[in-house]
Biopython code that builds the backbone (N, CA, C, O; Angstrom):
import numpy as np
from Bio.PDB.StructureBuilder import StructureBuilder

atoms = [
    (1, "UNK", "N", (-30.355, -17.295, -17.033)),
    (1, "UNK", "CA", (-30.197, -16.520, -18.288)),
    (1, "UNK", "C", (-30.578, -14.937, -17.878)),
    (1, "UNK", "O", (-29.858, -13.986, -18.183)),
    (2, "UNK", "N", (-31.650, -14.838, -17.243)),
    (2, "UNK", "CA", (-32.257, -13.612, -16.981)),
    (2, "UNK", "C", (-31.126, -12.804, -16.129)),
    (2, "UNK", "O", (-30.942, -11.610, -16.368)),
    (3, "UNK", "N", (-30.461, -13.405, -15.245)),
    (3, "UNK", "CA", (-29.487, -12.828, -14.275)),
    (3, "UNK", "C", (-28.345, -12.275, -14.897)),
    (3, "UNK", "O", (-27.853, -11.199, -14.557)),
    (4, "UNK", "N", (-27.858, -13.094, -15.926)),
    (4, "UNK", "CA", (-26.570, -12.805, -16.669)),
    (4, "UNK", "C", (-27.065, -11.598, -17.650)),
    (4, "UNK", "O", (-26.234, -10.716, -17.865)),
    (5, "UNK", "N", (-28.337, -11.485, -18.256)),
    (5, "UNK", "CA", (-28.571, -10.279, -19.038)),
    (5, "UNK", "C", (-28.790, -9.217, -18.255)),
    (5, "UNK", "O", (-28.732, -8.108, -18.786)),
    (6, "UNK", "N", (-29.064, -9.314, -16.949)),
    (6, "UNK", "CA", (-29.366, -8.116, -15.965)),
    (6, "UNK", "C", (-28.074, -7.727, -15.622)),
    (6, "UNK", "O", (-27.773, -6.534, -15.653)),
    (7, "UNK", "N", (-27.234, -8.624, -15.282)),
    (7, "UNK", "CA", (-25.899, -8.222, -14.801)),
    (7, "UNK", "C", (-25.106, -7.383, -16.115)),
    (7, "UNK", "O", (-24.443, -6.353, -15.993)),
    (8, "UNK", "N", (-25.313, -7.951, -17.076)),
    (8, "UNK", "CA", (-24.600, -7.268, -18.288)),
    (8, "UNK", "C", (-25.136, -5.898, -18.413)),
    (8, "UNK", "O", (-24.305, -4.996, -18.526)),
    (9, "UNK", "N", (-26.394, -5.597, -18.411)),
    (9, "UNK", "CA", (-26.796, -4.496, -18.833)),
    (9, "UNK", "C", (-26.606, -3.516, -17.709)),
    (9, "UNK", "O", (-26.455, -2.316, -17.938)),
    (10, "UNK", "N", (-26.611, -4.029, -16.476)),
    (10, "UNK", "CA", (-26.120, -3.175, -15.208)),
    (10, "UNK", "C", (-24.902, -2.661, -15.260)),
    (10, "UNK", "O", (-24.616, -1.502, -14.958)),
    (11, "UNK", "N", (-23.881, -3.809, -15.781)),
    (11, "UNK", "CA", (-22.497, -3.319, -15.781)),
    (11, "UNK", "C", (-22.251, -2.116, -16.966)),
    (11, "UNK", "O", (-21.461, -1.174, -16.905)),
    (12, "UNK", "N", (-23.067, -2.420, -17.915)),
    (12, "UNK", "CA", (-22.938, -1.210, -19.044)),
    (12, "UNK", "C", (-23.439, 0.151, -18.851)),
    (12, "UNK", "O", (-23.045, 1.150, -19.453)),
    (13, "UNK", "N", (-24.473, 0.083, -17.829)),
    (13, "UNK", "CA", (-25.080, 1.290, -17.336)),
    (13, "UNK", "C", (-23.993, 1.938, -16.503)),
    (13, "UNK", "O", (-23.650, 3.108, -16.675)),
    (14, "UNK", "N", (-23.475, 1.147, -15.611)),
    (14, "UNK", "CA", (-22.449, 1.793, -14.690)),
    (14, "UNK", "C", (-21.220, 2.157, -15.226)),
    (14, "UNK", "O", (-20.506, 3.007, -14.695)),
    (15, "UNK", "N", (-20.893, 1.493, -16.372)),
    (15, "UNK", "CA", (-19.648, 1.965, -17.223)),
    (15, "UNK", "C", (-19.759, 3.319, -17.739)),
    (15, "UNK", "O", (-18.765, 4.028, -17.890)),
    (16, "UNK", "N", (-21.111, 3.752, -18.053)),
    (16, "UNK", "CA", (-21.332, 4.909, -18.571)),
    (16, "UNK", "C", (-21.433, 6.009, -17.612)),
    (16, "UNK", "O", (-21.181, 7.149, -18.002)),
    (17, "UNK", "N", (-21.816, 5.765, -16.250)),
    (17, "UNK", "CA", (-21.925, 6.724, -15.366)),
    (17, "UNK", "C", (-20.551, 7.474, -14.880)),
    (17, "UNK", "O", (-20.556, 8.691, -14.697)),
    (18, "UNK", "N", (-19.520, 6.781, -14.707)),
    (18, "UNK", "CA", (-18.160, 7.615, -14.287)),
    (18, "UNK", "C", (-17.833, 8.628, -15.421)),
    (18, "UNK", "O", (-17.503, 9.794, -15.205)),
    (19, "UNK", "N", (-17.942, 8.143, -16.483)),
    (19, "UNK", "CA", (-17.531, 9.170, -17.609)),
    (19, "UNK", "C", (-18.521, 10.612, -17.551)),
    (19, "UNK", "O", (-18.099, 11.765, -17.636)),
    (20, "UNK", "N", (-19.663, 10.266, -17.416)),
    (20, "UNK", "CA", (-20.556, 11.403, -17.334)),
    (20, "UNK", "C", (-20.410, 12.286, -16.191)),
    (20, "UNK", "O", (-20.717, 13.474, -16.287)),
    (21, "UNK", "N", (-19.920, 11.738, -15.012)),
    (21, "UNK", "CA", (-19.614, 12.288, -13.796)),
    (21, "UNK", "C", (-18.267, 13.056, -13.735)),
    (21, "UNK", "O", (-18.062, 14.133, -13.175)),
    (22, "UNK", "N", (-17.441, 12.330, -14.384)),
    (22, "UNK", "CA", (-15.952, 13.064, -14.546)),
    (22, "UNK", "C", (-16.090, 14.255, -15.539)),
    (22, "UNK", "O", (-15.373, 15.245, -15.390)),
    (23, "UNK", "N", (-16.929, 14.185, -16.473)),
    (23, "UNK", "CA", (-17.219, 15.355, -17.154)),
    (23, "UNK", "C", (-17.629, 16.614, -16.626)),
    (23, "UNK", "O", (-17.119, 17.693, -16.928)),
    (24, "UNK", "N", (-18.765, 16.402, -15.659)),
    (24, "UNK", "CA", (-19.233, 17.423, -14.879)),
    (24, "UNK", "C", (-18.327, 17.912, -13.745)),
    (24, "UNK", "O", (-18.514, 19.035, -13.278)),
    (25, "UNK", "N", (-17.283, 17.060, -13.249)),
    (25, "UNK", "CA", (-16.271, 17.594, -12.136)),
    (25, "UNK", "C", (-15.218, 18.394, -12.796)),
    (25, "UNK", "O", (-14.531, 19.105, -12.062)),
    (26, "UNK", "N", (-14.987, 18.390, -14.051)),
    (26, "UNK", "CA", (-14.028, 19.219, -14.549)),
    (26, "UNK", "C", (-14.345, 20.530, -14.809)),
    (26, "UNK", "O", (-13.406, 21.271, -15.101)),
    (27, "UNK", "N", (-15.587, 21.038, -14.765)),
    (27, "UNK", "CA", (-16.135, 22.459, -14.826)),
    (27, "UNK", "C", (-15.977, 23.148, -13.410)),
    (27, "UNK", "O", (-16.133, 22.494, -12.379)),
    (28, "UNK", "N", (-15.673, 24.441, -13.400)),
    (28, "UNK", "CA", (-15.718, 25.332, -12.564)),
    (28, "UNK", "C", (-14.872, 24.899, -11.164)),
    (28, "UNK", "O", (-15.292, 25.171, -10.039)),
    (29, "UNK", "N", (-13.673, 24.215, -11.415)),
    (29, "UNK", "CA", (-12.825, 23.782, -10.156)),
    (29, "UNK", "C", (-11.697, 24.858, -10.280)),
    (29, "UNK", "O", (-11.106, 24.930, -11.357)),
    (30, "UNK", "N", (-11.361, 25.682, -9.282)),
    (30, "UNK", "CA", (-10.133, 26.526, -9.319)),
    (30, "UNK", "C", (-8.802, 25.737, -9.002)),
    (30, "UNK", "O", (-8.729, 24.740, -8.283)),
    (31, "UNK", "N", (-7.828, 26.320, -9.624)),
    (31, "UNK", "CA", (-6.422, 25.435, -9.604)),
    (31, "UNK", "C", (-5.968, 25.591, -8.357)),
    (31, "UNK", "O", (-5.966, 26.745, -7.929)),
    (32, "UNK", "N", (-5.525, 24.605, -7.555)),
    (32, "UNK", "CA", (-5.079, 24.680, -6.208)),
    (32, "UNK", "C", (-3.480, 24.424, -6.331)),
    (32, "UNK", "O", (-2.986, 23.768, -7.249)),
    (33, "UNK", "N", (-2.740, 25.029, -5.286)),
    (33, "UNK", "CA", (-1.314, 24.687, -5.223)),
    (33, "UNK", "C", (-1.109, 23.603, -4.689)),
    (33, "UNK", "O", (-1.958, 23.322, -3.843)),
    (34, "UNK", "N", (-0.111, 22.671, -4.875)),
    (34, "UNK", "CA", (0.229, 21.313, -4.450)),
    (34, "UNK", "C", (0.606, 21.481, -2.916)),
    (34, "UNK", "O", (0.950, 22.588, -2.503)),
    (35, "UNK", "N", (0.548, 20.525, -2.186)),
    (35, "UNK", "CA", (0.888, 20.574, -0.678)),
    (35, "UNK", "C", (2.528, 21.028, -0.624)),
    (35, "UNK", "O", (2.973, 21.655, 0.337)),
    (36, "UNK", "N", (3.236, 20.687, -1.607)),
    (36, "UNK", "CA", (4.778, 20.902, -1.323)),
    (36, "UNK", "C", (4.903, 22.423, -1.468)),
    (36, "UNK", "O", (5.785, 22.981, -0.816)),
    (37, "UNK", "N", (4.223, 23.033, -2.143)),
    (37, "UNK", "CA", (4.386, 24.611, -2.292)),
    (37, "UNK", "C", (4.045, 25.272, -1.105)),
    (37, "UNK", "O", (4.729, 26.219, -0.718)),
    (38, "UNK", "N", (2.749, 24.756, -0.282)),
    (38, "UNK", "CA", (2.271, 25.474, 0.621)),
    (38, "UNK", "C", (3.009, 24.930, 2.005)),
    (38, "UNK", "O", (2.616, 25.388, 3.078)),
    (39, "UNK", "N", (3.975, 24.046, 1.982)),
    (39, "UNK", "CA", (4.326, 23.619, 3.027)),
    (39, "UNK", "C", (5.435, 24.570, 3.682)),
    (39, "UNK", "O", (6.297, 25.018, 2.926)),
    (40, "UNK", "N", (5.468, 24.904, 5.032)),
    (40, "UNK", "CA", (6.399, 25.793, 5.495)),
    (40, "UNK", "C", (7.578, 24.843, 5.956)),
    (40, "UNK", "O", (7.416, 23.658, 6.247)),
    (41, "UNK", "N", (8.757, 25.502, 5.982)),
    (41, "UNK", "CA", (10.126, 24.727, 6.491)),
    (41, "UNK", "C", (9.788, 24.356, 8.112)),
    (41, "UNK", "O", (9.137, 25.045, 8.898)),
    (42, "UNK", "N", (10.302, 23.324, 8.306)),
    (42, "UNK", "CA", (10.137, 22.725, 9.691)),
    (42, "UNK", "C", (11.376, 23.127, 10.482)),
    (42, "UNK", "O", (12.516, 23.201, 10.023)),
    (43, "UNK", "N", (10.983, 23.384, 11.773)),
    (43, "UNK", "CA", (11.857, 23.733, 12.685)),
    (43, "UNK", "C", (12.685, 22.470, 13.076)),
    (43, "UNK", "O", (12.272, 21.341, 12.810)),
    (44, "UNK", "N", (13.858, 22.695, 13.711)),
    (44, "UNK", "CA", (14.826, 21.618, 14.312)),
    (44, "UNK", "C", (14.214, 20.458, 14.914)),
    (44, "UNK", "O", (14.521, 19.287, 14.690)),
    (45, "UNK", "N", (13.101, 20.990, 15.893)),
    (45, "UNK", "CA", (12.486, 20.087, 16.705)),
    (45, "UNK", "C", (11.432, 19.188, 15.901)),
    (45, "UNK", "O", (11.080, 18.042, 16.180)),
    (46, "UNK", "N", (11.032, 19.963, 14.871)),
    (46, "UNK", "CA", (10.093, 19.251, 14.071)),
    (46, "UNK", "C", (10.520, 18.216, 13.247)),
    (46, "UNK", "O", (9.863, 17.205, 13.000)),
    (47, "UNK", "N", (11.880, 18.537, 12.729)),
    (47, "UNK", "CA", (12.524, 17.836, 11.785)),
    (47, "UNK", "C", (13.070, 16.542, 12.642)),
    (47, "UNK", "O", (13.039, 15.441, 12.092)),
    (48, "UNK", "N", (13.525, 16.654, 13.864)),
    (48, "UNK", "CA", (13.862, 15.651, 14.799)),
    (48, "UNK", "C", (12.775, 14.794, 14.989)),
    (48, "UNK", "O", (13.007, 13.611, 14.739)),
    (49, "UNK", "N", (11.498, 15.119, 15.418)),
    (49, "UNK", "CA", (10.396, 14.344, 15.625)),
    (49, "UNK", "C", (10.219, 13.628, 14.094)),
    (49, "UNK", "O", (9.899, 12.439, 14.109)),
    (50, "UNK", "N", (10.341, 14.052, 13.239)),
    (50, "UNK", "CA", (9.913, 13.540, 11.985)),
    (50, "UNK", "C", (11.071, 12.347, 11.750)),
    (50, "UNK", "O", (10.740, 11.304, 11.187)),
    (51, "UNK", "N", (12.202, 12.521, 12.130)),
    (51, "UNK", "CA", (13.307, 11.504, 11.935)),
    (51, "UNK", "C", (13.076, 10.385, 12.731)),
    (51, "UNK", "O", (13.320, 9.232, 12.378)),
    (52, "UNK", "N", (12.503, 10.793, 14.039)),
    (52, "UNK", "CA", (12.412, 9.677, 15.124)),
    (52, "UNK", "C", (10.966, 8.746, 14.624)),
    (52, "UNK", "O", (10.901, 7.536, 14.841)),
    (53, "UNK", "N", (10.009, 9.406, 14.032)),
    (53, "UNK", "CA", (8.785, 8.834, 13.640)),
    (53, "UNK", "C", (9.165, 7.841, 12.496)),
    (53, "UNK", "O", (8.757, 6.680, 12.482)),
    (54, "UNK", "N", (10.032, 8.417, 11.470)),
    (54, "UNK", "CA", (10.182, 7.613, 10.487)),
    (54, "UNK", "C", (11.013, 6.494, 10.735)),
    (54, "UNK", "O", (10.789, 5.429, 10.159)),
    (55, "UNK", "N", (12.226, 6.664, 11.772)),
    (55, "UNK", "CA", (12.992, 5.474, 12.160)),
    (55, "UNK", "C", (12.075, 4.397, 12.902)),
    (55, "UNK", "O", (12.175, 3.180, 12.750)),
    (56, "UNK", "N", (11.300, 4.956, 13.607)),
    (56, "UNK", "CA", (10.325, 3.903, 14.287)),
    (56, "UNK", "C", (9.477, 3.170, 13.494)),
    (56, "UNK", "O", (9.075, 2.071, 13.875)),
    (57, "UNK", "N", (9.108, 3.709, 12.288)),
    (57, "UNK", "CA", (8.306, 3.074, 11.279)),
    (57, "UNK", "C", (9.102, 2.317, 10.547)),
    (57, "UNK", "O", (8.555, 1.302, 10.116)),
    (58, "UNK", "N", (10.291, 2.479, 10.241)),
    (58, "UNK", "CA", (11.277, 1.623, 9.516)),
    (58, "UNK", "C", (11.627, 0.354, 10.470)),
    (58, "UNK", "O", (11.843, -0.745, 9.958)),
    (59, "UNK", "N", (11.676, 0.549, 11.905)),
    (59, "UNK", "CA", (11.950, -0.502, 12.836)),
    (59, "UNK", "C", (10.729, -1.377, 12.843)),
    (59, "UNK", "O", (10.956, -2.586, 12.903)),
    (60, "UNK", "N", (9.528, -1.006, 12.795)),
    (60, "UNK", "CA", (8.319, -1.667, 12.834)),
    (60, "UNK", "C", (8.243, -2.405, 11.667)),
    (60, "UNK", "O", (8.052, -3.610, 11.830)),
    (61, "UNK", "N", (8.359, -1.931, 10.342)),
    (61, "UNK", "CA", (8.376, -2.633, 9.171)),
    (61, "UNK", "C", (9.427, -3.812, 9.051)),
    (61, "UNK", "O", (9.118, -4.930, 8.638)),
    (62, "UNK", "N", (10.657, -3.462, 9.439)),
    (62, "UNK", "CA", (11.748, -4.645, 9.521)),
    (62, "UNK", "C", (11.075, -5.663, 10.599)),
    (62, "UNK", "O", (11.048, -6.852, 10.282)),
    (63, "UNK", "N", (10.634, -5.344, 11.615)),
    (63, "UNK", "CA", (10.015, -6.418, 12.400)),
    (63, "UNK", "C", (8.902, -7.213, 11.887)),
    (63, "UNK", "O", (8.860, -8.429, 12.078)),
    (64, "UNK", "N", (7.922, -6.529, 11.190)),
    (64, "UNK", "CA", (7.154, -7.193, 10.446)),
    (64, "UNK", "C", (7.754, -8.147, 9.323)),
    (64, "UNK", "O", (7.340, -9.304, 9.249)),
    (65, "UNK", "N", (8.596, -7.736, 8.566)),
    (65, "UNK", "CA", (9.248, -8.523, 7.613)),
    (65, "UNK", "C", (9.942, -9.856, 8.272)),
    (65, "UNK", "O", (9.861, -11.010, 7.850)),
    (66, "UNK", "N", (10.647, -9.377, 9.423)),
    (66, "UNK", "CA", (11.398, -10.634, 10.042)),
    (66, "UNK", "C", (10.322, -11.537, 10.347)),
    (66, "UNK", "O", (10.449, -12.688, 9.929)),
    (67, "UNK", "N", (9.156, -11.201, 11.078)),
    (67, "UNK", "CA", (8.365, -12.070, 11.590)),
    (67, "UNK", "C", (7.608, -13.059, 10.321)),
    (67, "UNK", "O", (7.349, -14.258, 10.430)),
    (68, "UNK", "N", (7.389, -12.326, 9.307)),
    (68, "UNK", "CA", (6.902, -12.992, 8.044)),
    (68, "UNK", "C", (7.821, -13.878, 7.437)),
    (68, "UNK", "O", (7.347, -14.762, 6.724)),
    (69, "UNK", "N", (9.195, -13.803, 7.601)),
    (69, "UNK", "CA", (10.318, -14.617, 7.080)),
    (69, "UNK", "C", (10.263, -15.892, 7.982)),
    (69, "UNK", "O", (10.405, -17.021, 7.513)),
    (70, "UNK", "N", (10.066, -15.658, 9.204)),
    (70, "UNK", "CA", (10.147, -16.514, 10.267)),
    (70, "UNK", "C", (8.961, -17.650, 9.996)),
    (70, "UNK", "O", (9.169, -18.862, 9.939)),
    (71, "UNK", "N", (7.766, -17.043, 9.854)),
    (71, "UNK", "CA", (6.528, -17.710, 9.686)),
    (71, "UNK", "C", (6.761, -18.711, 8.497)),
    (71, "UNK", "O", (6.410, -19.889, 8.568)),
    (72, "UNK", "N", (7.316, -18.216, 7.509)),
    (72, "UNK", "CA", (7.612, -19.056, 6.266)),
    (72, "UNK", "C", (8.526, -20.108, 6.553)),
    (72, "UNK", "O", (8.359, -21.203, 6.018)),
    (73, "UNK", "N", (9.554, -19.888, 7.404)),
    (73, "UNK", "CA", (10.362, -20.997, 7.679)),
    (73, "UNK", "C", (9.717, -22.169, 8.852)),
    (73, "UNK", "O", (9.634, -22.060, 10.075)),
    (74, "UNK", "N", (9.414, -23.018, 8.174)),
    (74, "UNK", "CA", (8.938, -24.324, 9.177)),
    (74, "UNK", "C", (9.953, -25.379, 9.257)),
    (74, "UNK", "O", (10.360, -25.907, 8.223)),
    (75, "UNK", "N", (10.332, -25.678, 10.257)),
    (75, "UNK", "CA", (11.377, -26.753, 10.539)),
    (75, "UNK", "C", (10.537, -28.275, 10.442)),
    (75, "UNK", "O", (9.657, -28.583, 11.246)),
    (76, "UNK", "N", (10.991, -29.164, 9.294)),
    (76, "UNK", "CA", (10.244, -30.232, 9.129)),
    (76, "UNK", "C", (11.559, -31.336, 9.270)),
    (76, "UNK", "O", (12.757, -31.058, 9.210)),
    (77, "UNK", "N", (10.926, -32.678, 9.476)),
    (77, "UNK", "CA", (11.987, -33.676, 9.522)),
    (77, "UNK", "C", (12.689, -33.907, 8.233)),
    (77, "UNK", "O", (13.848, -34.323, 8.218)),
    (78, "UNK", "N", (12.034, -33.654, 7.175)),
    (78, "UNK", "CA", (12.856, -33.650, 5.867)),
    (78, "UNK", "C", (12.537, -32.451, 5.212)),
    (78, "UNK", "O", (11.396, -31.997, 5.128)),
    (79, "UNK", "N", (13.651, -31.890, 4.704)),
    (79, "UNK", "CA", (13.690, -30.451, 4.216)),
    (79, "UNK", "C", (14.558, -30.553, 2.827)),
    (79, "UNK", "O", (15.452, -31.392, 2.715)),
    (80, "UNK", "N", (14.242, -29.680, 1.832)),
    (80, "UNK", "CA", (15.056, -29.634, 0.601)),
    (80, "UNK", "C", (16.391, -28.520, 1.109)),
    (80, "UNK", "O", (16.281, -27.652, 1.974)),
    (81, "UNK", "N", (17.531, -28.810, 0.371)),
    (81, "UNK", "CA", (18.521, -27.634, 0.521)),
    (81, "UNK", "C", (18.094, -26.417, 0.521)),
    (81, "UNK", "O", (18.503, -25.671, 1.412)),
    (82, "UNK", "N", (17.151, -25.910, -0.493)),
    (82, "UNK", "CA", (16.743, -24.637, -0.640)),
    (82, "UNK", "C", (16.051, -24.100, 0.627)),
    (82, "UNK", "O", (16.338, -22.998, 1.093)),
    (83, "UNK", "N", (15.036, -25.001, 1.222)),
    (83, "UNK", "CA", (14.551, -24.753, 2.610)),
    (83, "UNK", "C", (15.383, -24.606, 3.671)),
    (83, "UNK", "O", (15.133, -23.774, 4.543)),
    (84, "UNK", "N", (16.585, -25.486, 3.722)),
    (84, "UNK", "CA", (17.528, -25.455, 5.080)),
    (84, "UNK", "C", (18.209, -24.165, 4.810)),
    (84, "UNK", "O", (18.249, -23.356, 5.736)),
    (85, "UNK", "N", (18.840, -23.808, 3.484)),
    (85, "UNK", "CA", (19.431, -22.370, 3.360)),
    (85, "UNK", "C", (18.563, -21.333, 3.630)),
    (85, "UNK", "O", (19.061, -20.383, 4.233)),
    (86, "UNK", "N", (17.285, -21.260, 3.316)),
    (86, "UNK", "CA", (16.375, -20.122, 3.673)),
    (86, "UNK", "C", (16.196, -20.255, 5.217)),
    (86, "UNK", "O", (16.509, -19.231, 5.824)),
    (87, "UNK", "N", (15.784, -21.242, 5.943)),
    (87, "UNK", "CA", (16.006, -21.075, 7.364)),
    (87, "UNK", "C", (17.239, -20.685, 7.916)),
    (87, "UNK", "O", (17.137, -19.878, 8.840)),
    (88, "UNK", "N", (18.425, -21.047, 7.594)),
    (88, "UNK", "CA", (19.412, -20.828, 8.078)),
    (88, "UNK", "C", (19.579, -19.244, 7.871)),
    (88, "UNK", "O", (20.221, -18.680, 8.757)),
    (89, "UNK", "N", (19.058, -18.397, 6.756)),
    (89, "UNK", "CA", (19.245, -17.237, 6.948)),
    (89, "UNK", "C", (18.353, -16.424, 7.480)),
    (89, "UNK", "O", (18.655, -15.256, 7.723)),
    (90, "UNK", "N", (17.043, -16.954, 7.756)),
    (90, "UNK", "CA", (16.241, -16.261, 8.623)),
    (90, "UNK", "C", (16.626, -16.241, 10.080)),
    (90, "UNK", "O", (16.398, -15.304, 10.847)),
    (91, "UNK", "N", (17.243, -17.390, 10.388)),
    (91, "UNK", "CA", (17.386, -17.469, 11.910)),
    (91, "UNK", "C", (18.966, -16.931, 12.108)),
    (91, "UNK", "O", (19.557, -17.198, 13.155)),
    (92, "UNK", "N", (19.478, -16.321, 11.265)),
    (92, "UNK", "CA", (20.807, -15.636, 11.518)),
    (92, "UNK", "C", (20.711, -14.154, 11.821)),
    (92, "UNK", "O", (21.731, -13.501, 12.042)),
]
sb = StructureBuilder()
sb.init_structure("model")
sb.init_model(0)
sb.init_chain("A")
sb.init_seg("    ")
for serial, (resi, resn, name, xyz) in enumerate(atoms, 1):
    if name == "N":
        sb.init_residue(resn, " ", resi, " ")
    sb.init_atom(name, np.array(xyz, "f"), 0.0, 1.0, " ", f" {name:<3s}", serial, name[0])
structure = sb.get_structure()
């Protein structure tokens, strides 16, 4: 019973703290420009490197997704039609 009362009072106290801190943070902060406004145009080499990095990341993500689908497809002696169709799609 004491633990429940303590937890309730602690959570109520913690709920009040973020509001107090947020009110303090809004004062005296200068406005900053967004990163898009400050970004310089990229050179052709930098653009090519960014494309290569993005393509490599897409390839890694596709490989992770393929591995996850293969992991879900478990060949069993008795399978439903839906499981068979899913596994056919995974292994093609």
